[in-house]
C-alpha positions as CSV (number, residue, x, y, z in Angstrom):
1,M,20.2,63.6,8.8
2,Q,23.8,63.0,10.0
3,R,22.7,63.2,13.7
4,L,20.8,59.8,13.2
5,F,24.0,58.2,12.4
6,V,26.9,57.8,14.5
7,M,29.2,57.6,11.6
8,F,29.3,55.9,7.8
9,P,31.4,52.9,8.0
10,D,33.2,51.9,5.0
11,R,35.7,48.8,3.9
12,A,34.1,45.4,5.4
13,P,31.4,47.1,7.7
14,G,30.2,49.1,4.8
15,V,29.9,46.2,2.5
16,G,28.2,44.3,5.4
17,L,25.6,47.1,5.5
18,V,25.0,46.9,1.4
19,L,24.5,43.1,2.0
20,L,22.0,44.0,5.0
21,R,20.1,46.5,2.4
22,L,20.4,44.2,-0.5
23,G,18.9,41.2,1.8
24,L,16.0,43.0,2.9
25,C,15.0,44.4,-0.2
26,A,15.3,41.1,-1.5
27,A,13.1,39.8,1.3
28,V,10.5,42.7,0.9
29,L,10.1,42.0,-2.8
30,T,10.0,38.0,-2.5
31,L,7.4,38.1,0.4
32,P,3.8,38.3,-0.3
33,M,2.9,41.5,1.6
34,A,-0.7,42.3,0.0
35,P,-2.3,41.3,-3.3
36,T,-2.8,44.7,-4.3
37,G,-3.1,48.2,-3.0
38,W,-0.8,50.8,-1.1
39,L,0.9,48.3,1.1
40,Q,2.2,46.9,-2.1
41,L,3.3,50.1,-3.7
42,A,4.7,51.5,-0.2
43,S,6.9,48.3,0.4
44,L,8.2,48.4,-3.1
45,A,9.0,52.0,-3.1
46,A,10.6,51.7,0.4
47,A,12.6,48.9,-0.8
48,C,13.7,51.0,-4.0
49,L,14.7,53.8,-1.4
50,L,17.0,50.8,0.7
51,L,18.5,49.6,-2.4
52,V,20.5,53.0,-3.2
53,G,20.5,54.1,0.3
54,V,18.5,57.2,0.3
55,W,16.5,58.4,3.3
56,T,17.4,55.0,5.0
57,P,15.7,55.7,8.4
58,L,12.4,56.3,7.1
59,A,12.4,53.6,4.5
60,A,13.6,51.2,7.5
61,V,10.8,52.6,9.7
62,A,8.3,52.1,6.8
63,L,9.2,48.5,6.4
64,L,9.2,47.8,9.7
65,L,5.7,49.1,10.2
66,M,4.7,47.2,6.7
67,M,6.2,43.8,8.0
68,A,4.7,44.4,11.4
69,L,1.3,44.5,10.1
70,H,1.6,41.0,8.4
71,A,3.7,39.7,11.5
72,A,2.0,36.6,11.4
73,S,4.0,35.6,8.2
74,H,6.8,37.8,8.3
75,W,8.0,37.8,12.2
76,A,11.3,36.3,11.3
77,W,12.4,39.0,9.0
78,L,11.6,41.9,11.6
79,P,15.1,42.3,13.0
80,L,16.6,43.6,9.4
81,P,15.2,46.9,9.3
82,V,15.6,47.6,13.2
83,A,19.3,46.6,12.3
84,L,19.3,48.7,9.5
85,L,17.7,51.6,11.7
86,L,20.1,51.2,14.1
87,L,23.3,51.1,11.9
88,G,22.8,53.4,9.2
89,P,23.1,53.2,5.5
90,G,26.8,53.0,5.4
91,A,29.4,54.6,3.4
92,Y,28.3,53.1,0.0
93,S,24.8,54.8,0.1
94,L,23.6,58.1,-1.2
95,D,22.8,59.1,2.2
96,A,26.5,59.1,3.0
97,R,27.2,60.9,-0.1
98,R,24.8,63.8,0.7
99,F,25.2,63.8,4.8
100,G,28.9,62.2,5.3
101,R,31.8,63.5,6.7
102,R,33.4,66.5,5.0
103,V,36.7,67.5,4.6
104,L,37.7,71.1,5.5
105,R,40.6,72.6,3.9
106,Q,42.2,75.7,5.2
107,P,43.6,78.1,2.6
108,P,47.3,78.2,2.1
109,G,49.1,81.1,4.4
110,G,47.2,79.4,7.6
111,S,44.5,82.2,7.8
112,S,42.1,83.7,5.6
113,G,43.3,87.3,6.8
114,R,40.2,88.4,8.5
115,D,41.3,87.4,12.2
116,H,44.5,89.5,11.7
117,P,44.3,93.6,11.7
118,K,45.9,95.6,8.9
119,E,49.1,97.2,10.3
């Protein structure tokens, strides 16, 4: 999953991505997708995934497809899932927690001892 994102930005860019995710969730919840059925349920599920930042690429593609099905009334909102798909979830998401950068720590002494033969 990490290969889908260049990085997980934090600070101001990370807050901007949180606002983008929240704005897209608000758009999905307020725009009428369908009176009932699988489309409404799928859009609600994708909005919930975006809200916490889980499986962000999958949720963004799902919302993009659902909005494209109703492009006549939702064409102005189509750039939001595309932007989120291209930028990634940001540092303030569960995707970053699971797939983000890790700090590797070397044990004290510089080596684990396996590299040097015993004397």
